[in-house]
C-alpha positions in Angstrom: -16.0 42.9 -10.2 -13.5 40.0 -9.3 -13.5 38.5 -12.4 -10.2 38.7 -14.0 -6.6 37.7 -12.6 -4.5 41.0 -14.0 -1.0 41.3 -13.3 0.4 44.0 -11.4 1.9 45.9 -14.4 0.1 49.2 -16.1 0.9 49.0 -19.4 1.1 52.7 -21.1 2.6 52.7 -24.7 3.6 50.3 -27.4 5.0 50.0 -30.7 4.1 47.4 -33.1 5.2 43.8 -31.1 6.5 46.0 -27.9 4.6 47.0 -25.1 5.9 49.4 -22.2 4.9 49.7 -18.9 4.6 52.9 -16.7 8.2 52.0 -15.5 9.4 52.1 -18.8 10.5 48.4 -19.2 9.6 47.1 -22.5 7.7 43.4 -23.3 7.8 41.2 -26.0 4.0 41.2 -26.8 3.7 37.8 -28.3 -0.2 37.3 -26.7 -1.5 40.6 -29.0 -4.4 41.0 -26.4 -5.5 37.2 -26.7 -5.1 36.7 -30.3 -6.6 40.7 -31.0 -4.0 43.2 -32.0 -2.8 42.1 -35.2 -1.2 45.2 -36.3 0.4 45.7 -33.1 0.6 48.6 -31.1 0.9 52.0 -32.7 0.1 51.1 -35.9 0.8 54.6 -38.3 -2.3 54.0 -40.3 -4.5 53.1 -37.3 -4.2 55.9 -35.8 -4.5 58.1 -39.1 -7.7 56.9 -39.6 -9.0 56.8 -36.5 -8.1 60.0 -35.5 -9.8 61.5 -38.6 -13.1 59.6 -37.8 -13.0 61.0 -34.4 -13.3 64.3 -35.6 -16.2 63.4 -38.0 -18.7 60.7 -37.0 -18.0 57.7 -34.1 -21.6 56.6 -33.8 -24.9 56.8 -35.6 -27.0 53.4 -34.4 -28.4 50.9 -37.2 -30.7 53.2 -38.2 -28.6 55.4 -40.5 -26.2 54.8 -43.2 -22.6 55.6 -43.1 -20.0 55.0 -45.8 -17.8 52.0 -44.2 -20.9 49.2 -43.4 -21.2 47.9 -47.3 -17.2 48.2 -47.9 -16.2 46.0 -45.0 -19.2 43.5 -45.1 -18.2 43.2 -49.2 -14.7 42.5 -48.4 -15.2 40.3 -45.9 -17.6 38.3 -47.9 -15.1 38.0 -50.8 -12.0 36.7 -48.4 -14.7 34.2 -46.8 -16.7 33.5 -49.9 -19.7 34.2 -47.5 -22.7 36.1 -49.0 -23.6 38.3 -46.3 -22.7 40.1 -43.0 -24.1 40.8 -39.5 -21.7 43.4 -37.4 -21.4 41.9 -33.8 -19.2 44.0 -31.0 -17.5 40.7 -29.8 -16.9 37.2 -30.9 -19.4 35.9 -28.0 -21.7 38.1 -29.7 -21.3 36.6 -33.3 -21.4 33.0 -32.2 -25.4 33.9 -30.5 -26.3 35.4 -33.9 -25.2 32.2 -35.6 -27.3 30.1 -32.9 -30.2 32.2 -33.6 -29.7 32.5 -37.2 -29.5 28.4 -37.3 -32.7 28.4 -35.1 -34.5 30.8 -37.3 -33.5 28.7 -40.7 -35.4 25.9 -39.3 -38.3 27.3 -39.2 -38.0 28.6 -42.4 -37.5 25.0 -43.5 -40.6 24.1 -41.5 -38.4 21.9 -39.2 -39.0 24.0 -36.4 -38.2 21.1 -34.4 -34.8 21.0 -34.9 -33.5 23.3 -31.9 -30.7 21.7 -30.3 -26.6 21.8 -31.3 -23.5 19.7 -31.6 -20.3 21.1 -30.4 -17.0 19.6 -30.2 -15.1 18.6 -26.8 -12.5 20.9 -26.0 -14.1 23.5 -27.8 -14.8 27.5 -26.6 -17.2 29.6 -28.0 -17.8 32.6 -25.6 -19.3 33.6 -22.1 -22.9 34.9 -22.8 -25.7 31.9 -22.3 -26.2 30.5 -25.8 -22.2 30.3 -26.6 -21.4 29.3 -23.0 -23.7 26.5 -24.0 -21.2 25.2 -26.6 -18.0 25.5 -24.5 -17.0 22.4 -23.5 -14.6 23.2 -20.2 -17.5 22.5 -17.0 -15.8 25.0 -14.8 -16.9 27.8 -17.2 -20.5 26.1 -17.4 -21.3 24.7 -14.3 -22.1 27.8 -12.5 -24.6 28.9 -14.7 -26.5 25.6 -15.4 -28.9 24.8 -16.6 -28.0 25.8 -19.9 -29.2 25.1 -23.7 -28.9 21.1 -24.1 -25.8 20.3 -26.4 -24.2 16.8 -27.7 -20.8 16.5 -27.8 -18.3 14.8 -30.1 -14.7 14.3 -29.6 -12.5 15.9 -32.4 -11.5 13.6 -35.1 -14.1 11.0 -34.2 -15.7 11.2 -37.7 -17.8 8.0 -37.0 -19.5 9.7 -33.5 -20.3 12.7 -35.5 -22.3 10.9 -37.7 -23.8 9.1 -35.0 -24.8 12.3 -33.3 -26.3 14.2 -36.1 -28.3 11.2 -37.4 -29.5 10.9 -34.2 -30.2 14.3 -32.7 -31.1 16.0 -36.0 -29.7 19.3 -34.7 -30.1 22.5 -35.9 -26.3 23.2 -36.4 -22.8 22.0 -35.7 -20.5 24.5 -34.5 -16.7 24.2 -34.1 -13.2 25.8 -34.1 -11.1 24.6 -37.0 -8.2 25.6 -34.4 -9.2 25.1 -31.1 -8.1 28.1 -29.0 -8.7 27.7 -25.5 -8.8 23.4 -26.1 -4.7 23.9 -26.5 -4.1 25.2 -30.1 -5.5 21.9 -31.1 -5.9 21.9 -35.2 -8.4 19.5 -36.7 -7.3 17.9 -39.5 -8.7 18.6 -43.2 -10.1 14.8 -43.3 -12.1 15.6 -40.3 -13.3 19.3 -41.3 -14.4 17.7 -44.7 -16.4 14.7 -43.3 -18.0 17.2 -41.2 -19.0 19.3 -44.3 -20.5 15.9 -46.1 -22.2 15.0 -43.1 -24.0 18.5 -42.4 -25.2 18.5 -46.2 -26.5 15.4 -45.7 -28.3 15.7 -42.5 -29.5 19.1 -43.6 -27.2 20.5 -40.4 -26.1 23.8 -40.9 -21.9 24.1 -40.3 -21.1 26.9 -38.1 -16.8 27.2 -38.2 -15.9 29.7 -35.5 -12.8 31.2 -37.0 -13.0 34.3 -33.9 -9.0 33.3 -32.9 -7.8 31.0 -35.7 -9.4 33.6 -38.6 -8.4 36.7 -40.3 -5.6 35.6 -41.2 -4.0 34.4 -38.2 -3.0 31.1 -40.0 -1.5 32.6 -43.2 -5.1 32.1 -45.0 -7.7 34.8 -43.8 -10.0 31.7 -42.7 -8.0 28.4 -41.1 -10.5 26.2 -42.8 -9.1 27.4 -46.3 -6.0 25.2 -45.9 -8.6 22.4 -46.6 -10.7 23.7 -49.1 -14.1 23.6 -46.6 -16.6 26.3 -46.9 -19.2 26.1 -43.9 -22.7 27.9 -43.8 -21.8 30.3 -41.4 -18.6 31.8 -40.3 -18.2 33.7 -36.7 -15.2 36.6 -36.8 -14.0 39.0 -34.2 -10.7 39.5 -32.2 -8.3 40.9 -35.1 -10.9 42.5 -37.4 -10.7 45.6 -36.7 -7.3 45.5 -35.1 -8.1 45.9 -31.2 -11.4 47.6 -31.4 -14.5 45.6 -30.1 -16.0 44.3 -33.6 -17.1 41.2 -34.7 -19.2 39.8 -37.4 -21.2 36.3 -38.4 -21.4 35.6 -42.1 -23.7 33.1 -44.0 -24.2 31.4 -47.4 -26.4 32.8 -50.2 -29.0 29.9 -48.6 -29.1 31.8 -45.5 -28.6 35.7 -46.3 -32.6 36.6 -46.2 -33.2 34.3 -43.2 -33.2 36.8 -39.8 -36.1 39.1 -41.1 -36.2 43.4 -40.1 -36.7 43.1 -36.3 -35.4 39.9 -35.7 -31.7 40.5 -34.4 -30.0 43.6 -34.0 -27.1 45.8 -32.0 -27.2 49.3 -30.9 -23.3 50.0 -31.2 -22.3 47.4 -33.5 -20.8 48.0 -37.3 -20.1 51.9 -36.5 -18.3 53.8 -38.8 -15.2 54.2 -35.9 -14.6 50.3 -35.9 -15.4 50.0 -39.4 -12.4 52.4 -40.6 -10.4 50.2 -38.4 -11.6 47.2 -39.8 -11.0 48.9 -43.2 -7.0 49.7 -42.4 -6.7 46.2 -41.2 -8.1 44.5 -44.1 -6.1 47.0 -46.4 -3.1 45.6 -45.0 -4.3 41.9 -45.3 -4.7 42.6 -49.1 -1.6 44.3 -49.5 -0.1 41.3 -48.8 0.2 40.8 -44.5 -0.7 37.4 -44.8 2.7 37.0 -46.9 4.5 38.4 -43.7 2.4 36.3 -41.3 3.5 32.9 -43.2 7.2 33.7 -43.2 6.9 34.5 -39.4 5.1 31.9 -39.0 7.6 29.0 -40.4 10.1 30.7 -38.6 8.6 31.0 -35.2 7.5 26.9 -35.4 10.8 25.8 -36.9 12.5 27.6 -33.7 9.8 26.0 -31.3 10.3 22.4 -33.1 14.1 23.0 -32.2 13.1 23.4 -28.4 11.1 20.5 -28.6 14.4 18.6 -29.9 16.7 20.1 -26.8 14.4 20.5 -24.1 13.0 17.5 -22.2 10.1 19.6 -20.7 8.7 20.4 -24.2 6.3 18.0 -25.0 4.6 19.1 -28.6 4.6 22.3 -31.1 1.2 22.8 -32.5 -1.0 25.3 -34.4 -0.2 27.0 -37.7 0.5 30.3 -39.1 0.7 32.8 -36.1 -1.4 30.6 -33.7 0.9 28.1 -32.0 1.3 26.5 -28.7 4.1 25.1 -26.9 2.8 21.8 -25.0 4.7 21.2 -21.9 5.2 18.1 -19.9 4.9 19.9 -17.1 4.6 23.5 -15.0 3.0 25.7 -17.7 1.6 28.1 -15.7 4.8 28.4 -14.0 6.9 28.7 -17.1 4.5 31.7 -18.8 5.0 33.4 -15.2 8.5 33.1 -15.9 8.4 34.6 -19.5 6.5 37.1 -18.2 9.6 38.2 -15.4 11.7 38.0 -18.8 9.9 40.2 -20.8 7.9 38.1 -23.2 4.2 37.8 -22.9 2.4 34.6 -23.7 -0.3 33.1 -21.8 -1.3 29.2 -20.9 -4.5 27.6 -22.0 -5.6 23.8 -21.7 -3.4 23.2 -18.3 -0.2 22.4 -20.2 -0.1 24.8 -23.5 1.9 28.2 -23.8 -0.4 30.2 -26.3 1.7 32.1 -28.6 -0.4 34.5 -30.7 1.4 37.5 -31.7 0.6 40.4 -33.9 0.9 39.9 -37.6 3.4 42.7 -38.2 6.4 41.4 -35.7 9.9 41.4 -37.5 11.9 38.2 -38.4 14.5 40.1 -35.4 11.7 39.8 -32.6 10.7 36.2 -33.6 14.6 35.5 -32.9 14.4 37.6 -29.6 11.5 35.2 -28.3 12.8 31.7 -29.3 16.2 32.8 -27.3 13.8 33.4 -24.4 11.9 30.4 -24.5 15.3 28.8 -24.9 16.6 30.2 -21.9 13.5 30.2 -19.5 12.6 26.6 -20.2 16.2 25.3 -20.1 15.8 26.5 -16.0 13.0 23.5 -15.2 13.5 20.4 -15.0 12.9 17.3 -17.3 9.4 15.5 -16.6 11.5 12.6 -14.2 12.7 15.5 -12.2 9.6 17.3 -11.9 8.7 15.6 -8.4 11.8 18.0 -7.0 9.5 21.1 -8.0 12.6 23.1 -8.7 12.1 27.1 -9.1 13.3 28.4 -12.1 16.0 31.9 -11.4 14.0 34.6 -12.4 15.6 36.2 -15.4 15.7 40.1 -15.6 
């Protein structure tokens, strides 16, 4: 089906933060499969673990146990201050589980009429029908209407959020501590803390979608941990199995027994192969990989801020850790294509932001190489007042 706008190059190999196409050309991968390949490409420990597991058991279903389910669940709960985990195959599935969990929790509490949801403008939560209902951009929702009714609140509008929760009495508030598709827009600690207080006061479940900003990408395992905020439910996916399809919905102890046997399930989720991959990822996290994320993130952000000072096209630097956005005054899509031609992979989100989400294993030298490529490419584009000329950049090879 013609659902993807794929590039022409065919990628066949990679090492760390470098990808290689079928013609042997190398690219710096600062997209990482859209914030997925945290350990980069061909990570030795991951390769060894997966080869070993393929020679043992690949799939069992959830009718039977294997050695790794409880290990991964226990470590994820310890890292997130949660109490129980349900494994999924993707971020959208993690959100769907969270929505069902919230609905069921309201039944258990004796308030089954609380079926609605509140979400934030600019949010993106997936493309299944439930997750899509919470996704702000109308172009994603319009072809599939009608969807689950949702009340929208602007980010940072604490008073508007208070009114919505009091008026609607929803099952849950769902938000991303850093909006990914919304343009790498970080919510303030003050707003996140107020959302926590309001949800507690109104009996609303607080769901943090950390599918893109979680699992260490900001330098803490969860982005909300920078602000001391603990939600009722956390959704994870993307880097959790270092590139294999895996997600998780984690919940507090008060919700751990909400879903009973048969009320939710997945044929493939949490299988031995993806759990082995998740253990490799978690091992690297607990060996100190987040220190590298913080260090490389500081270097990269400092370089981006220098570009903002030097180049008129750069409007704003956003994000933290290795989840960064470079907001431009114009031509973000054209700049992304020029960077691709120059051998640097990023992508464009929210129309005017270059999303920069490299593997956690990138080196300081690769940070500098990427910054040099950005400098040379952005310098070819006109200042905002000259944009009417629509100057085409030279292609860098």
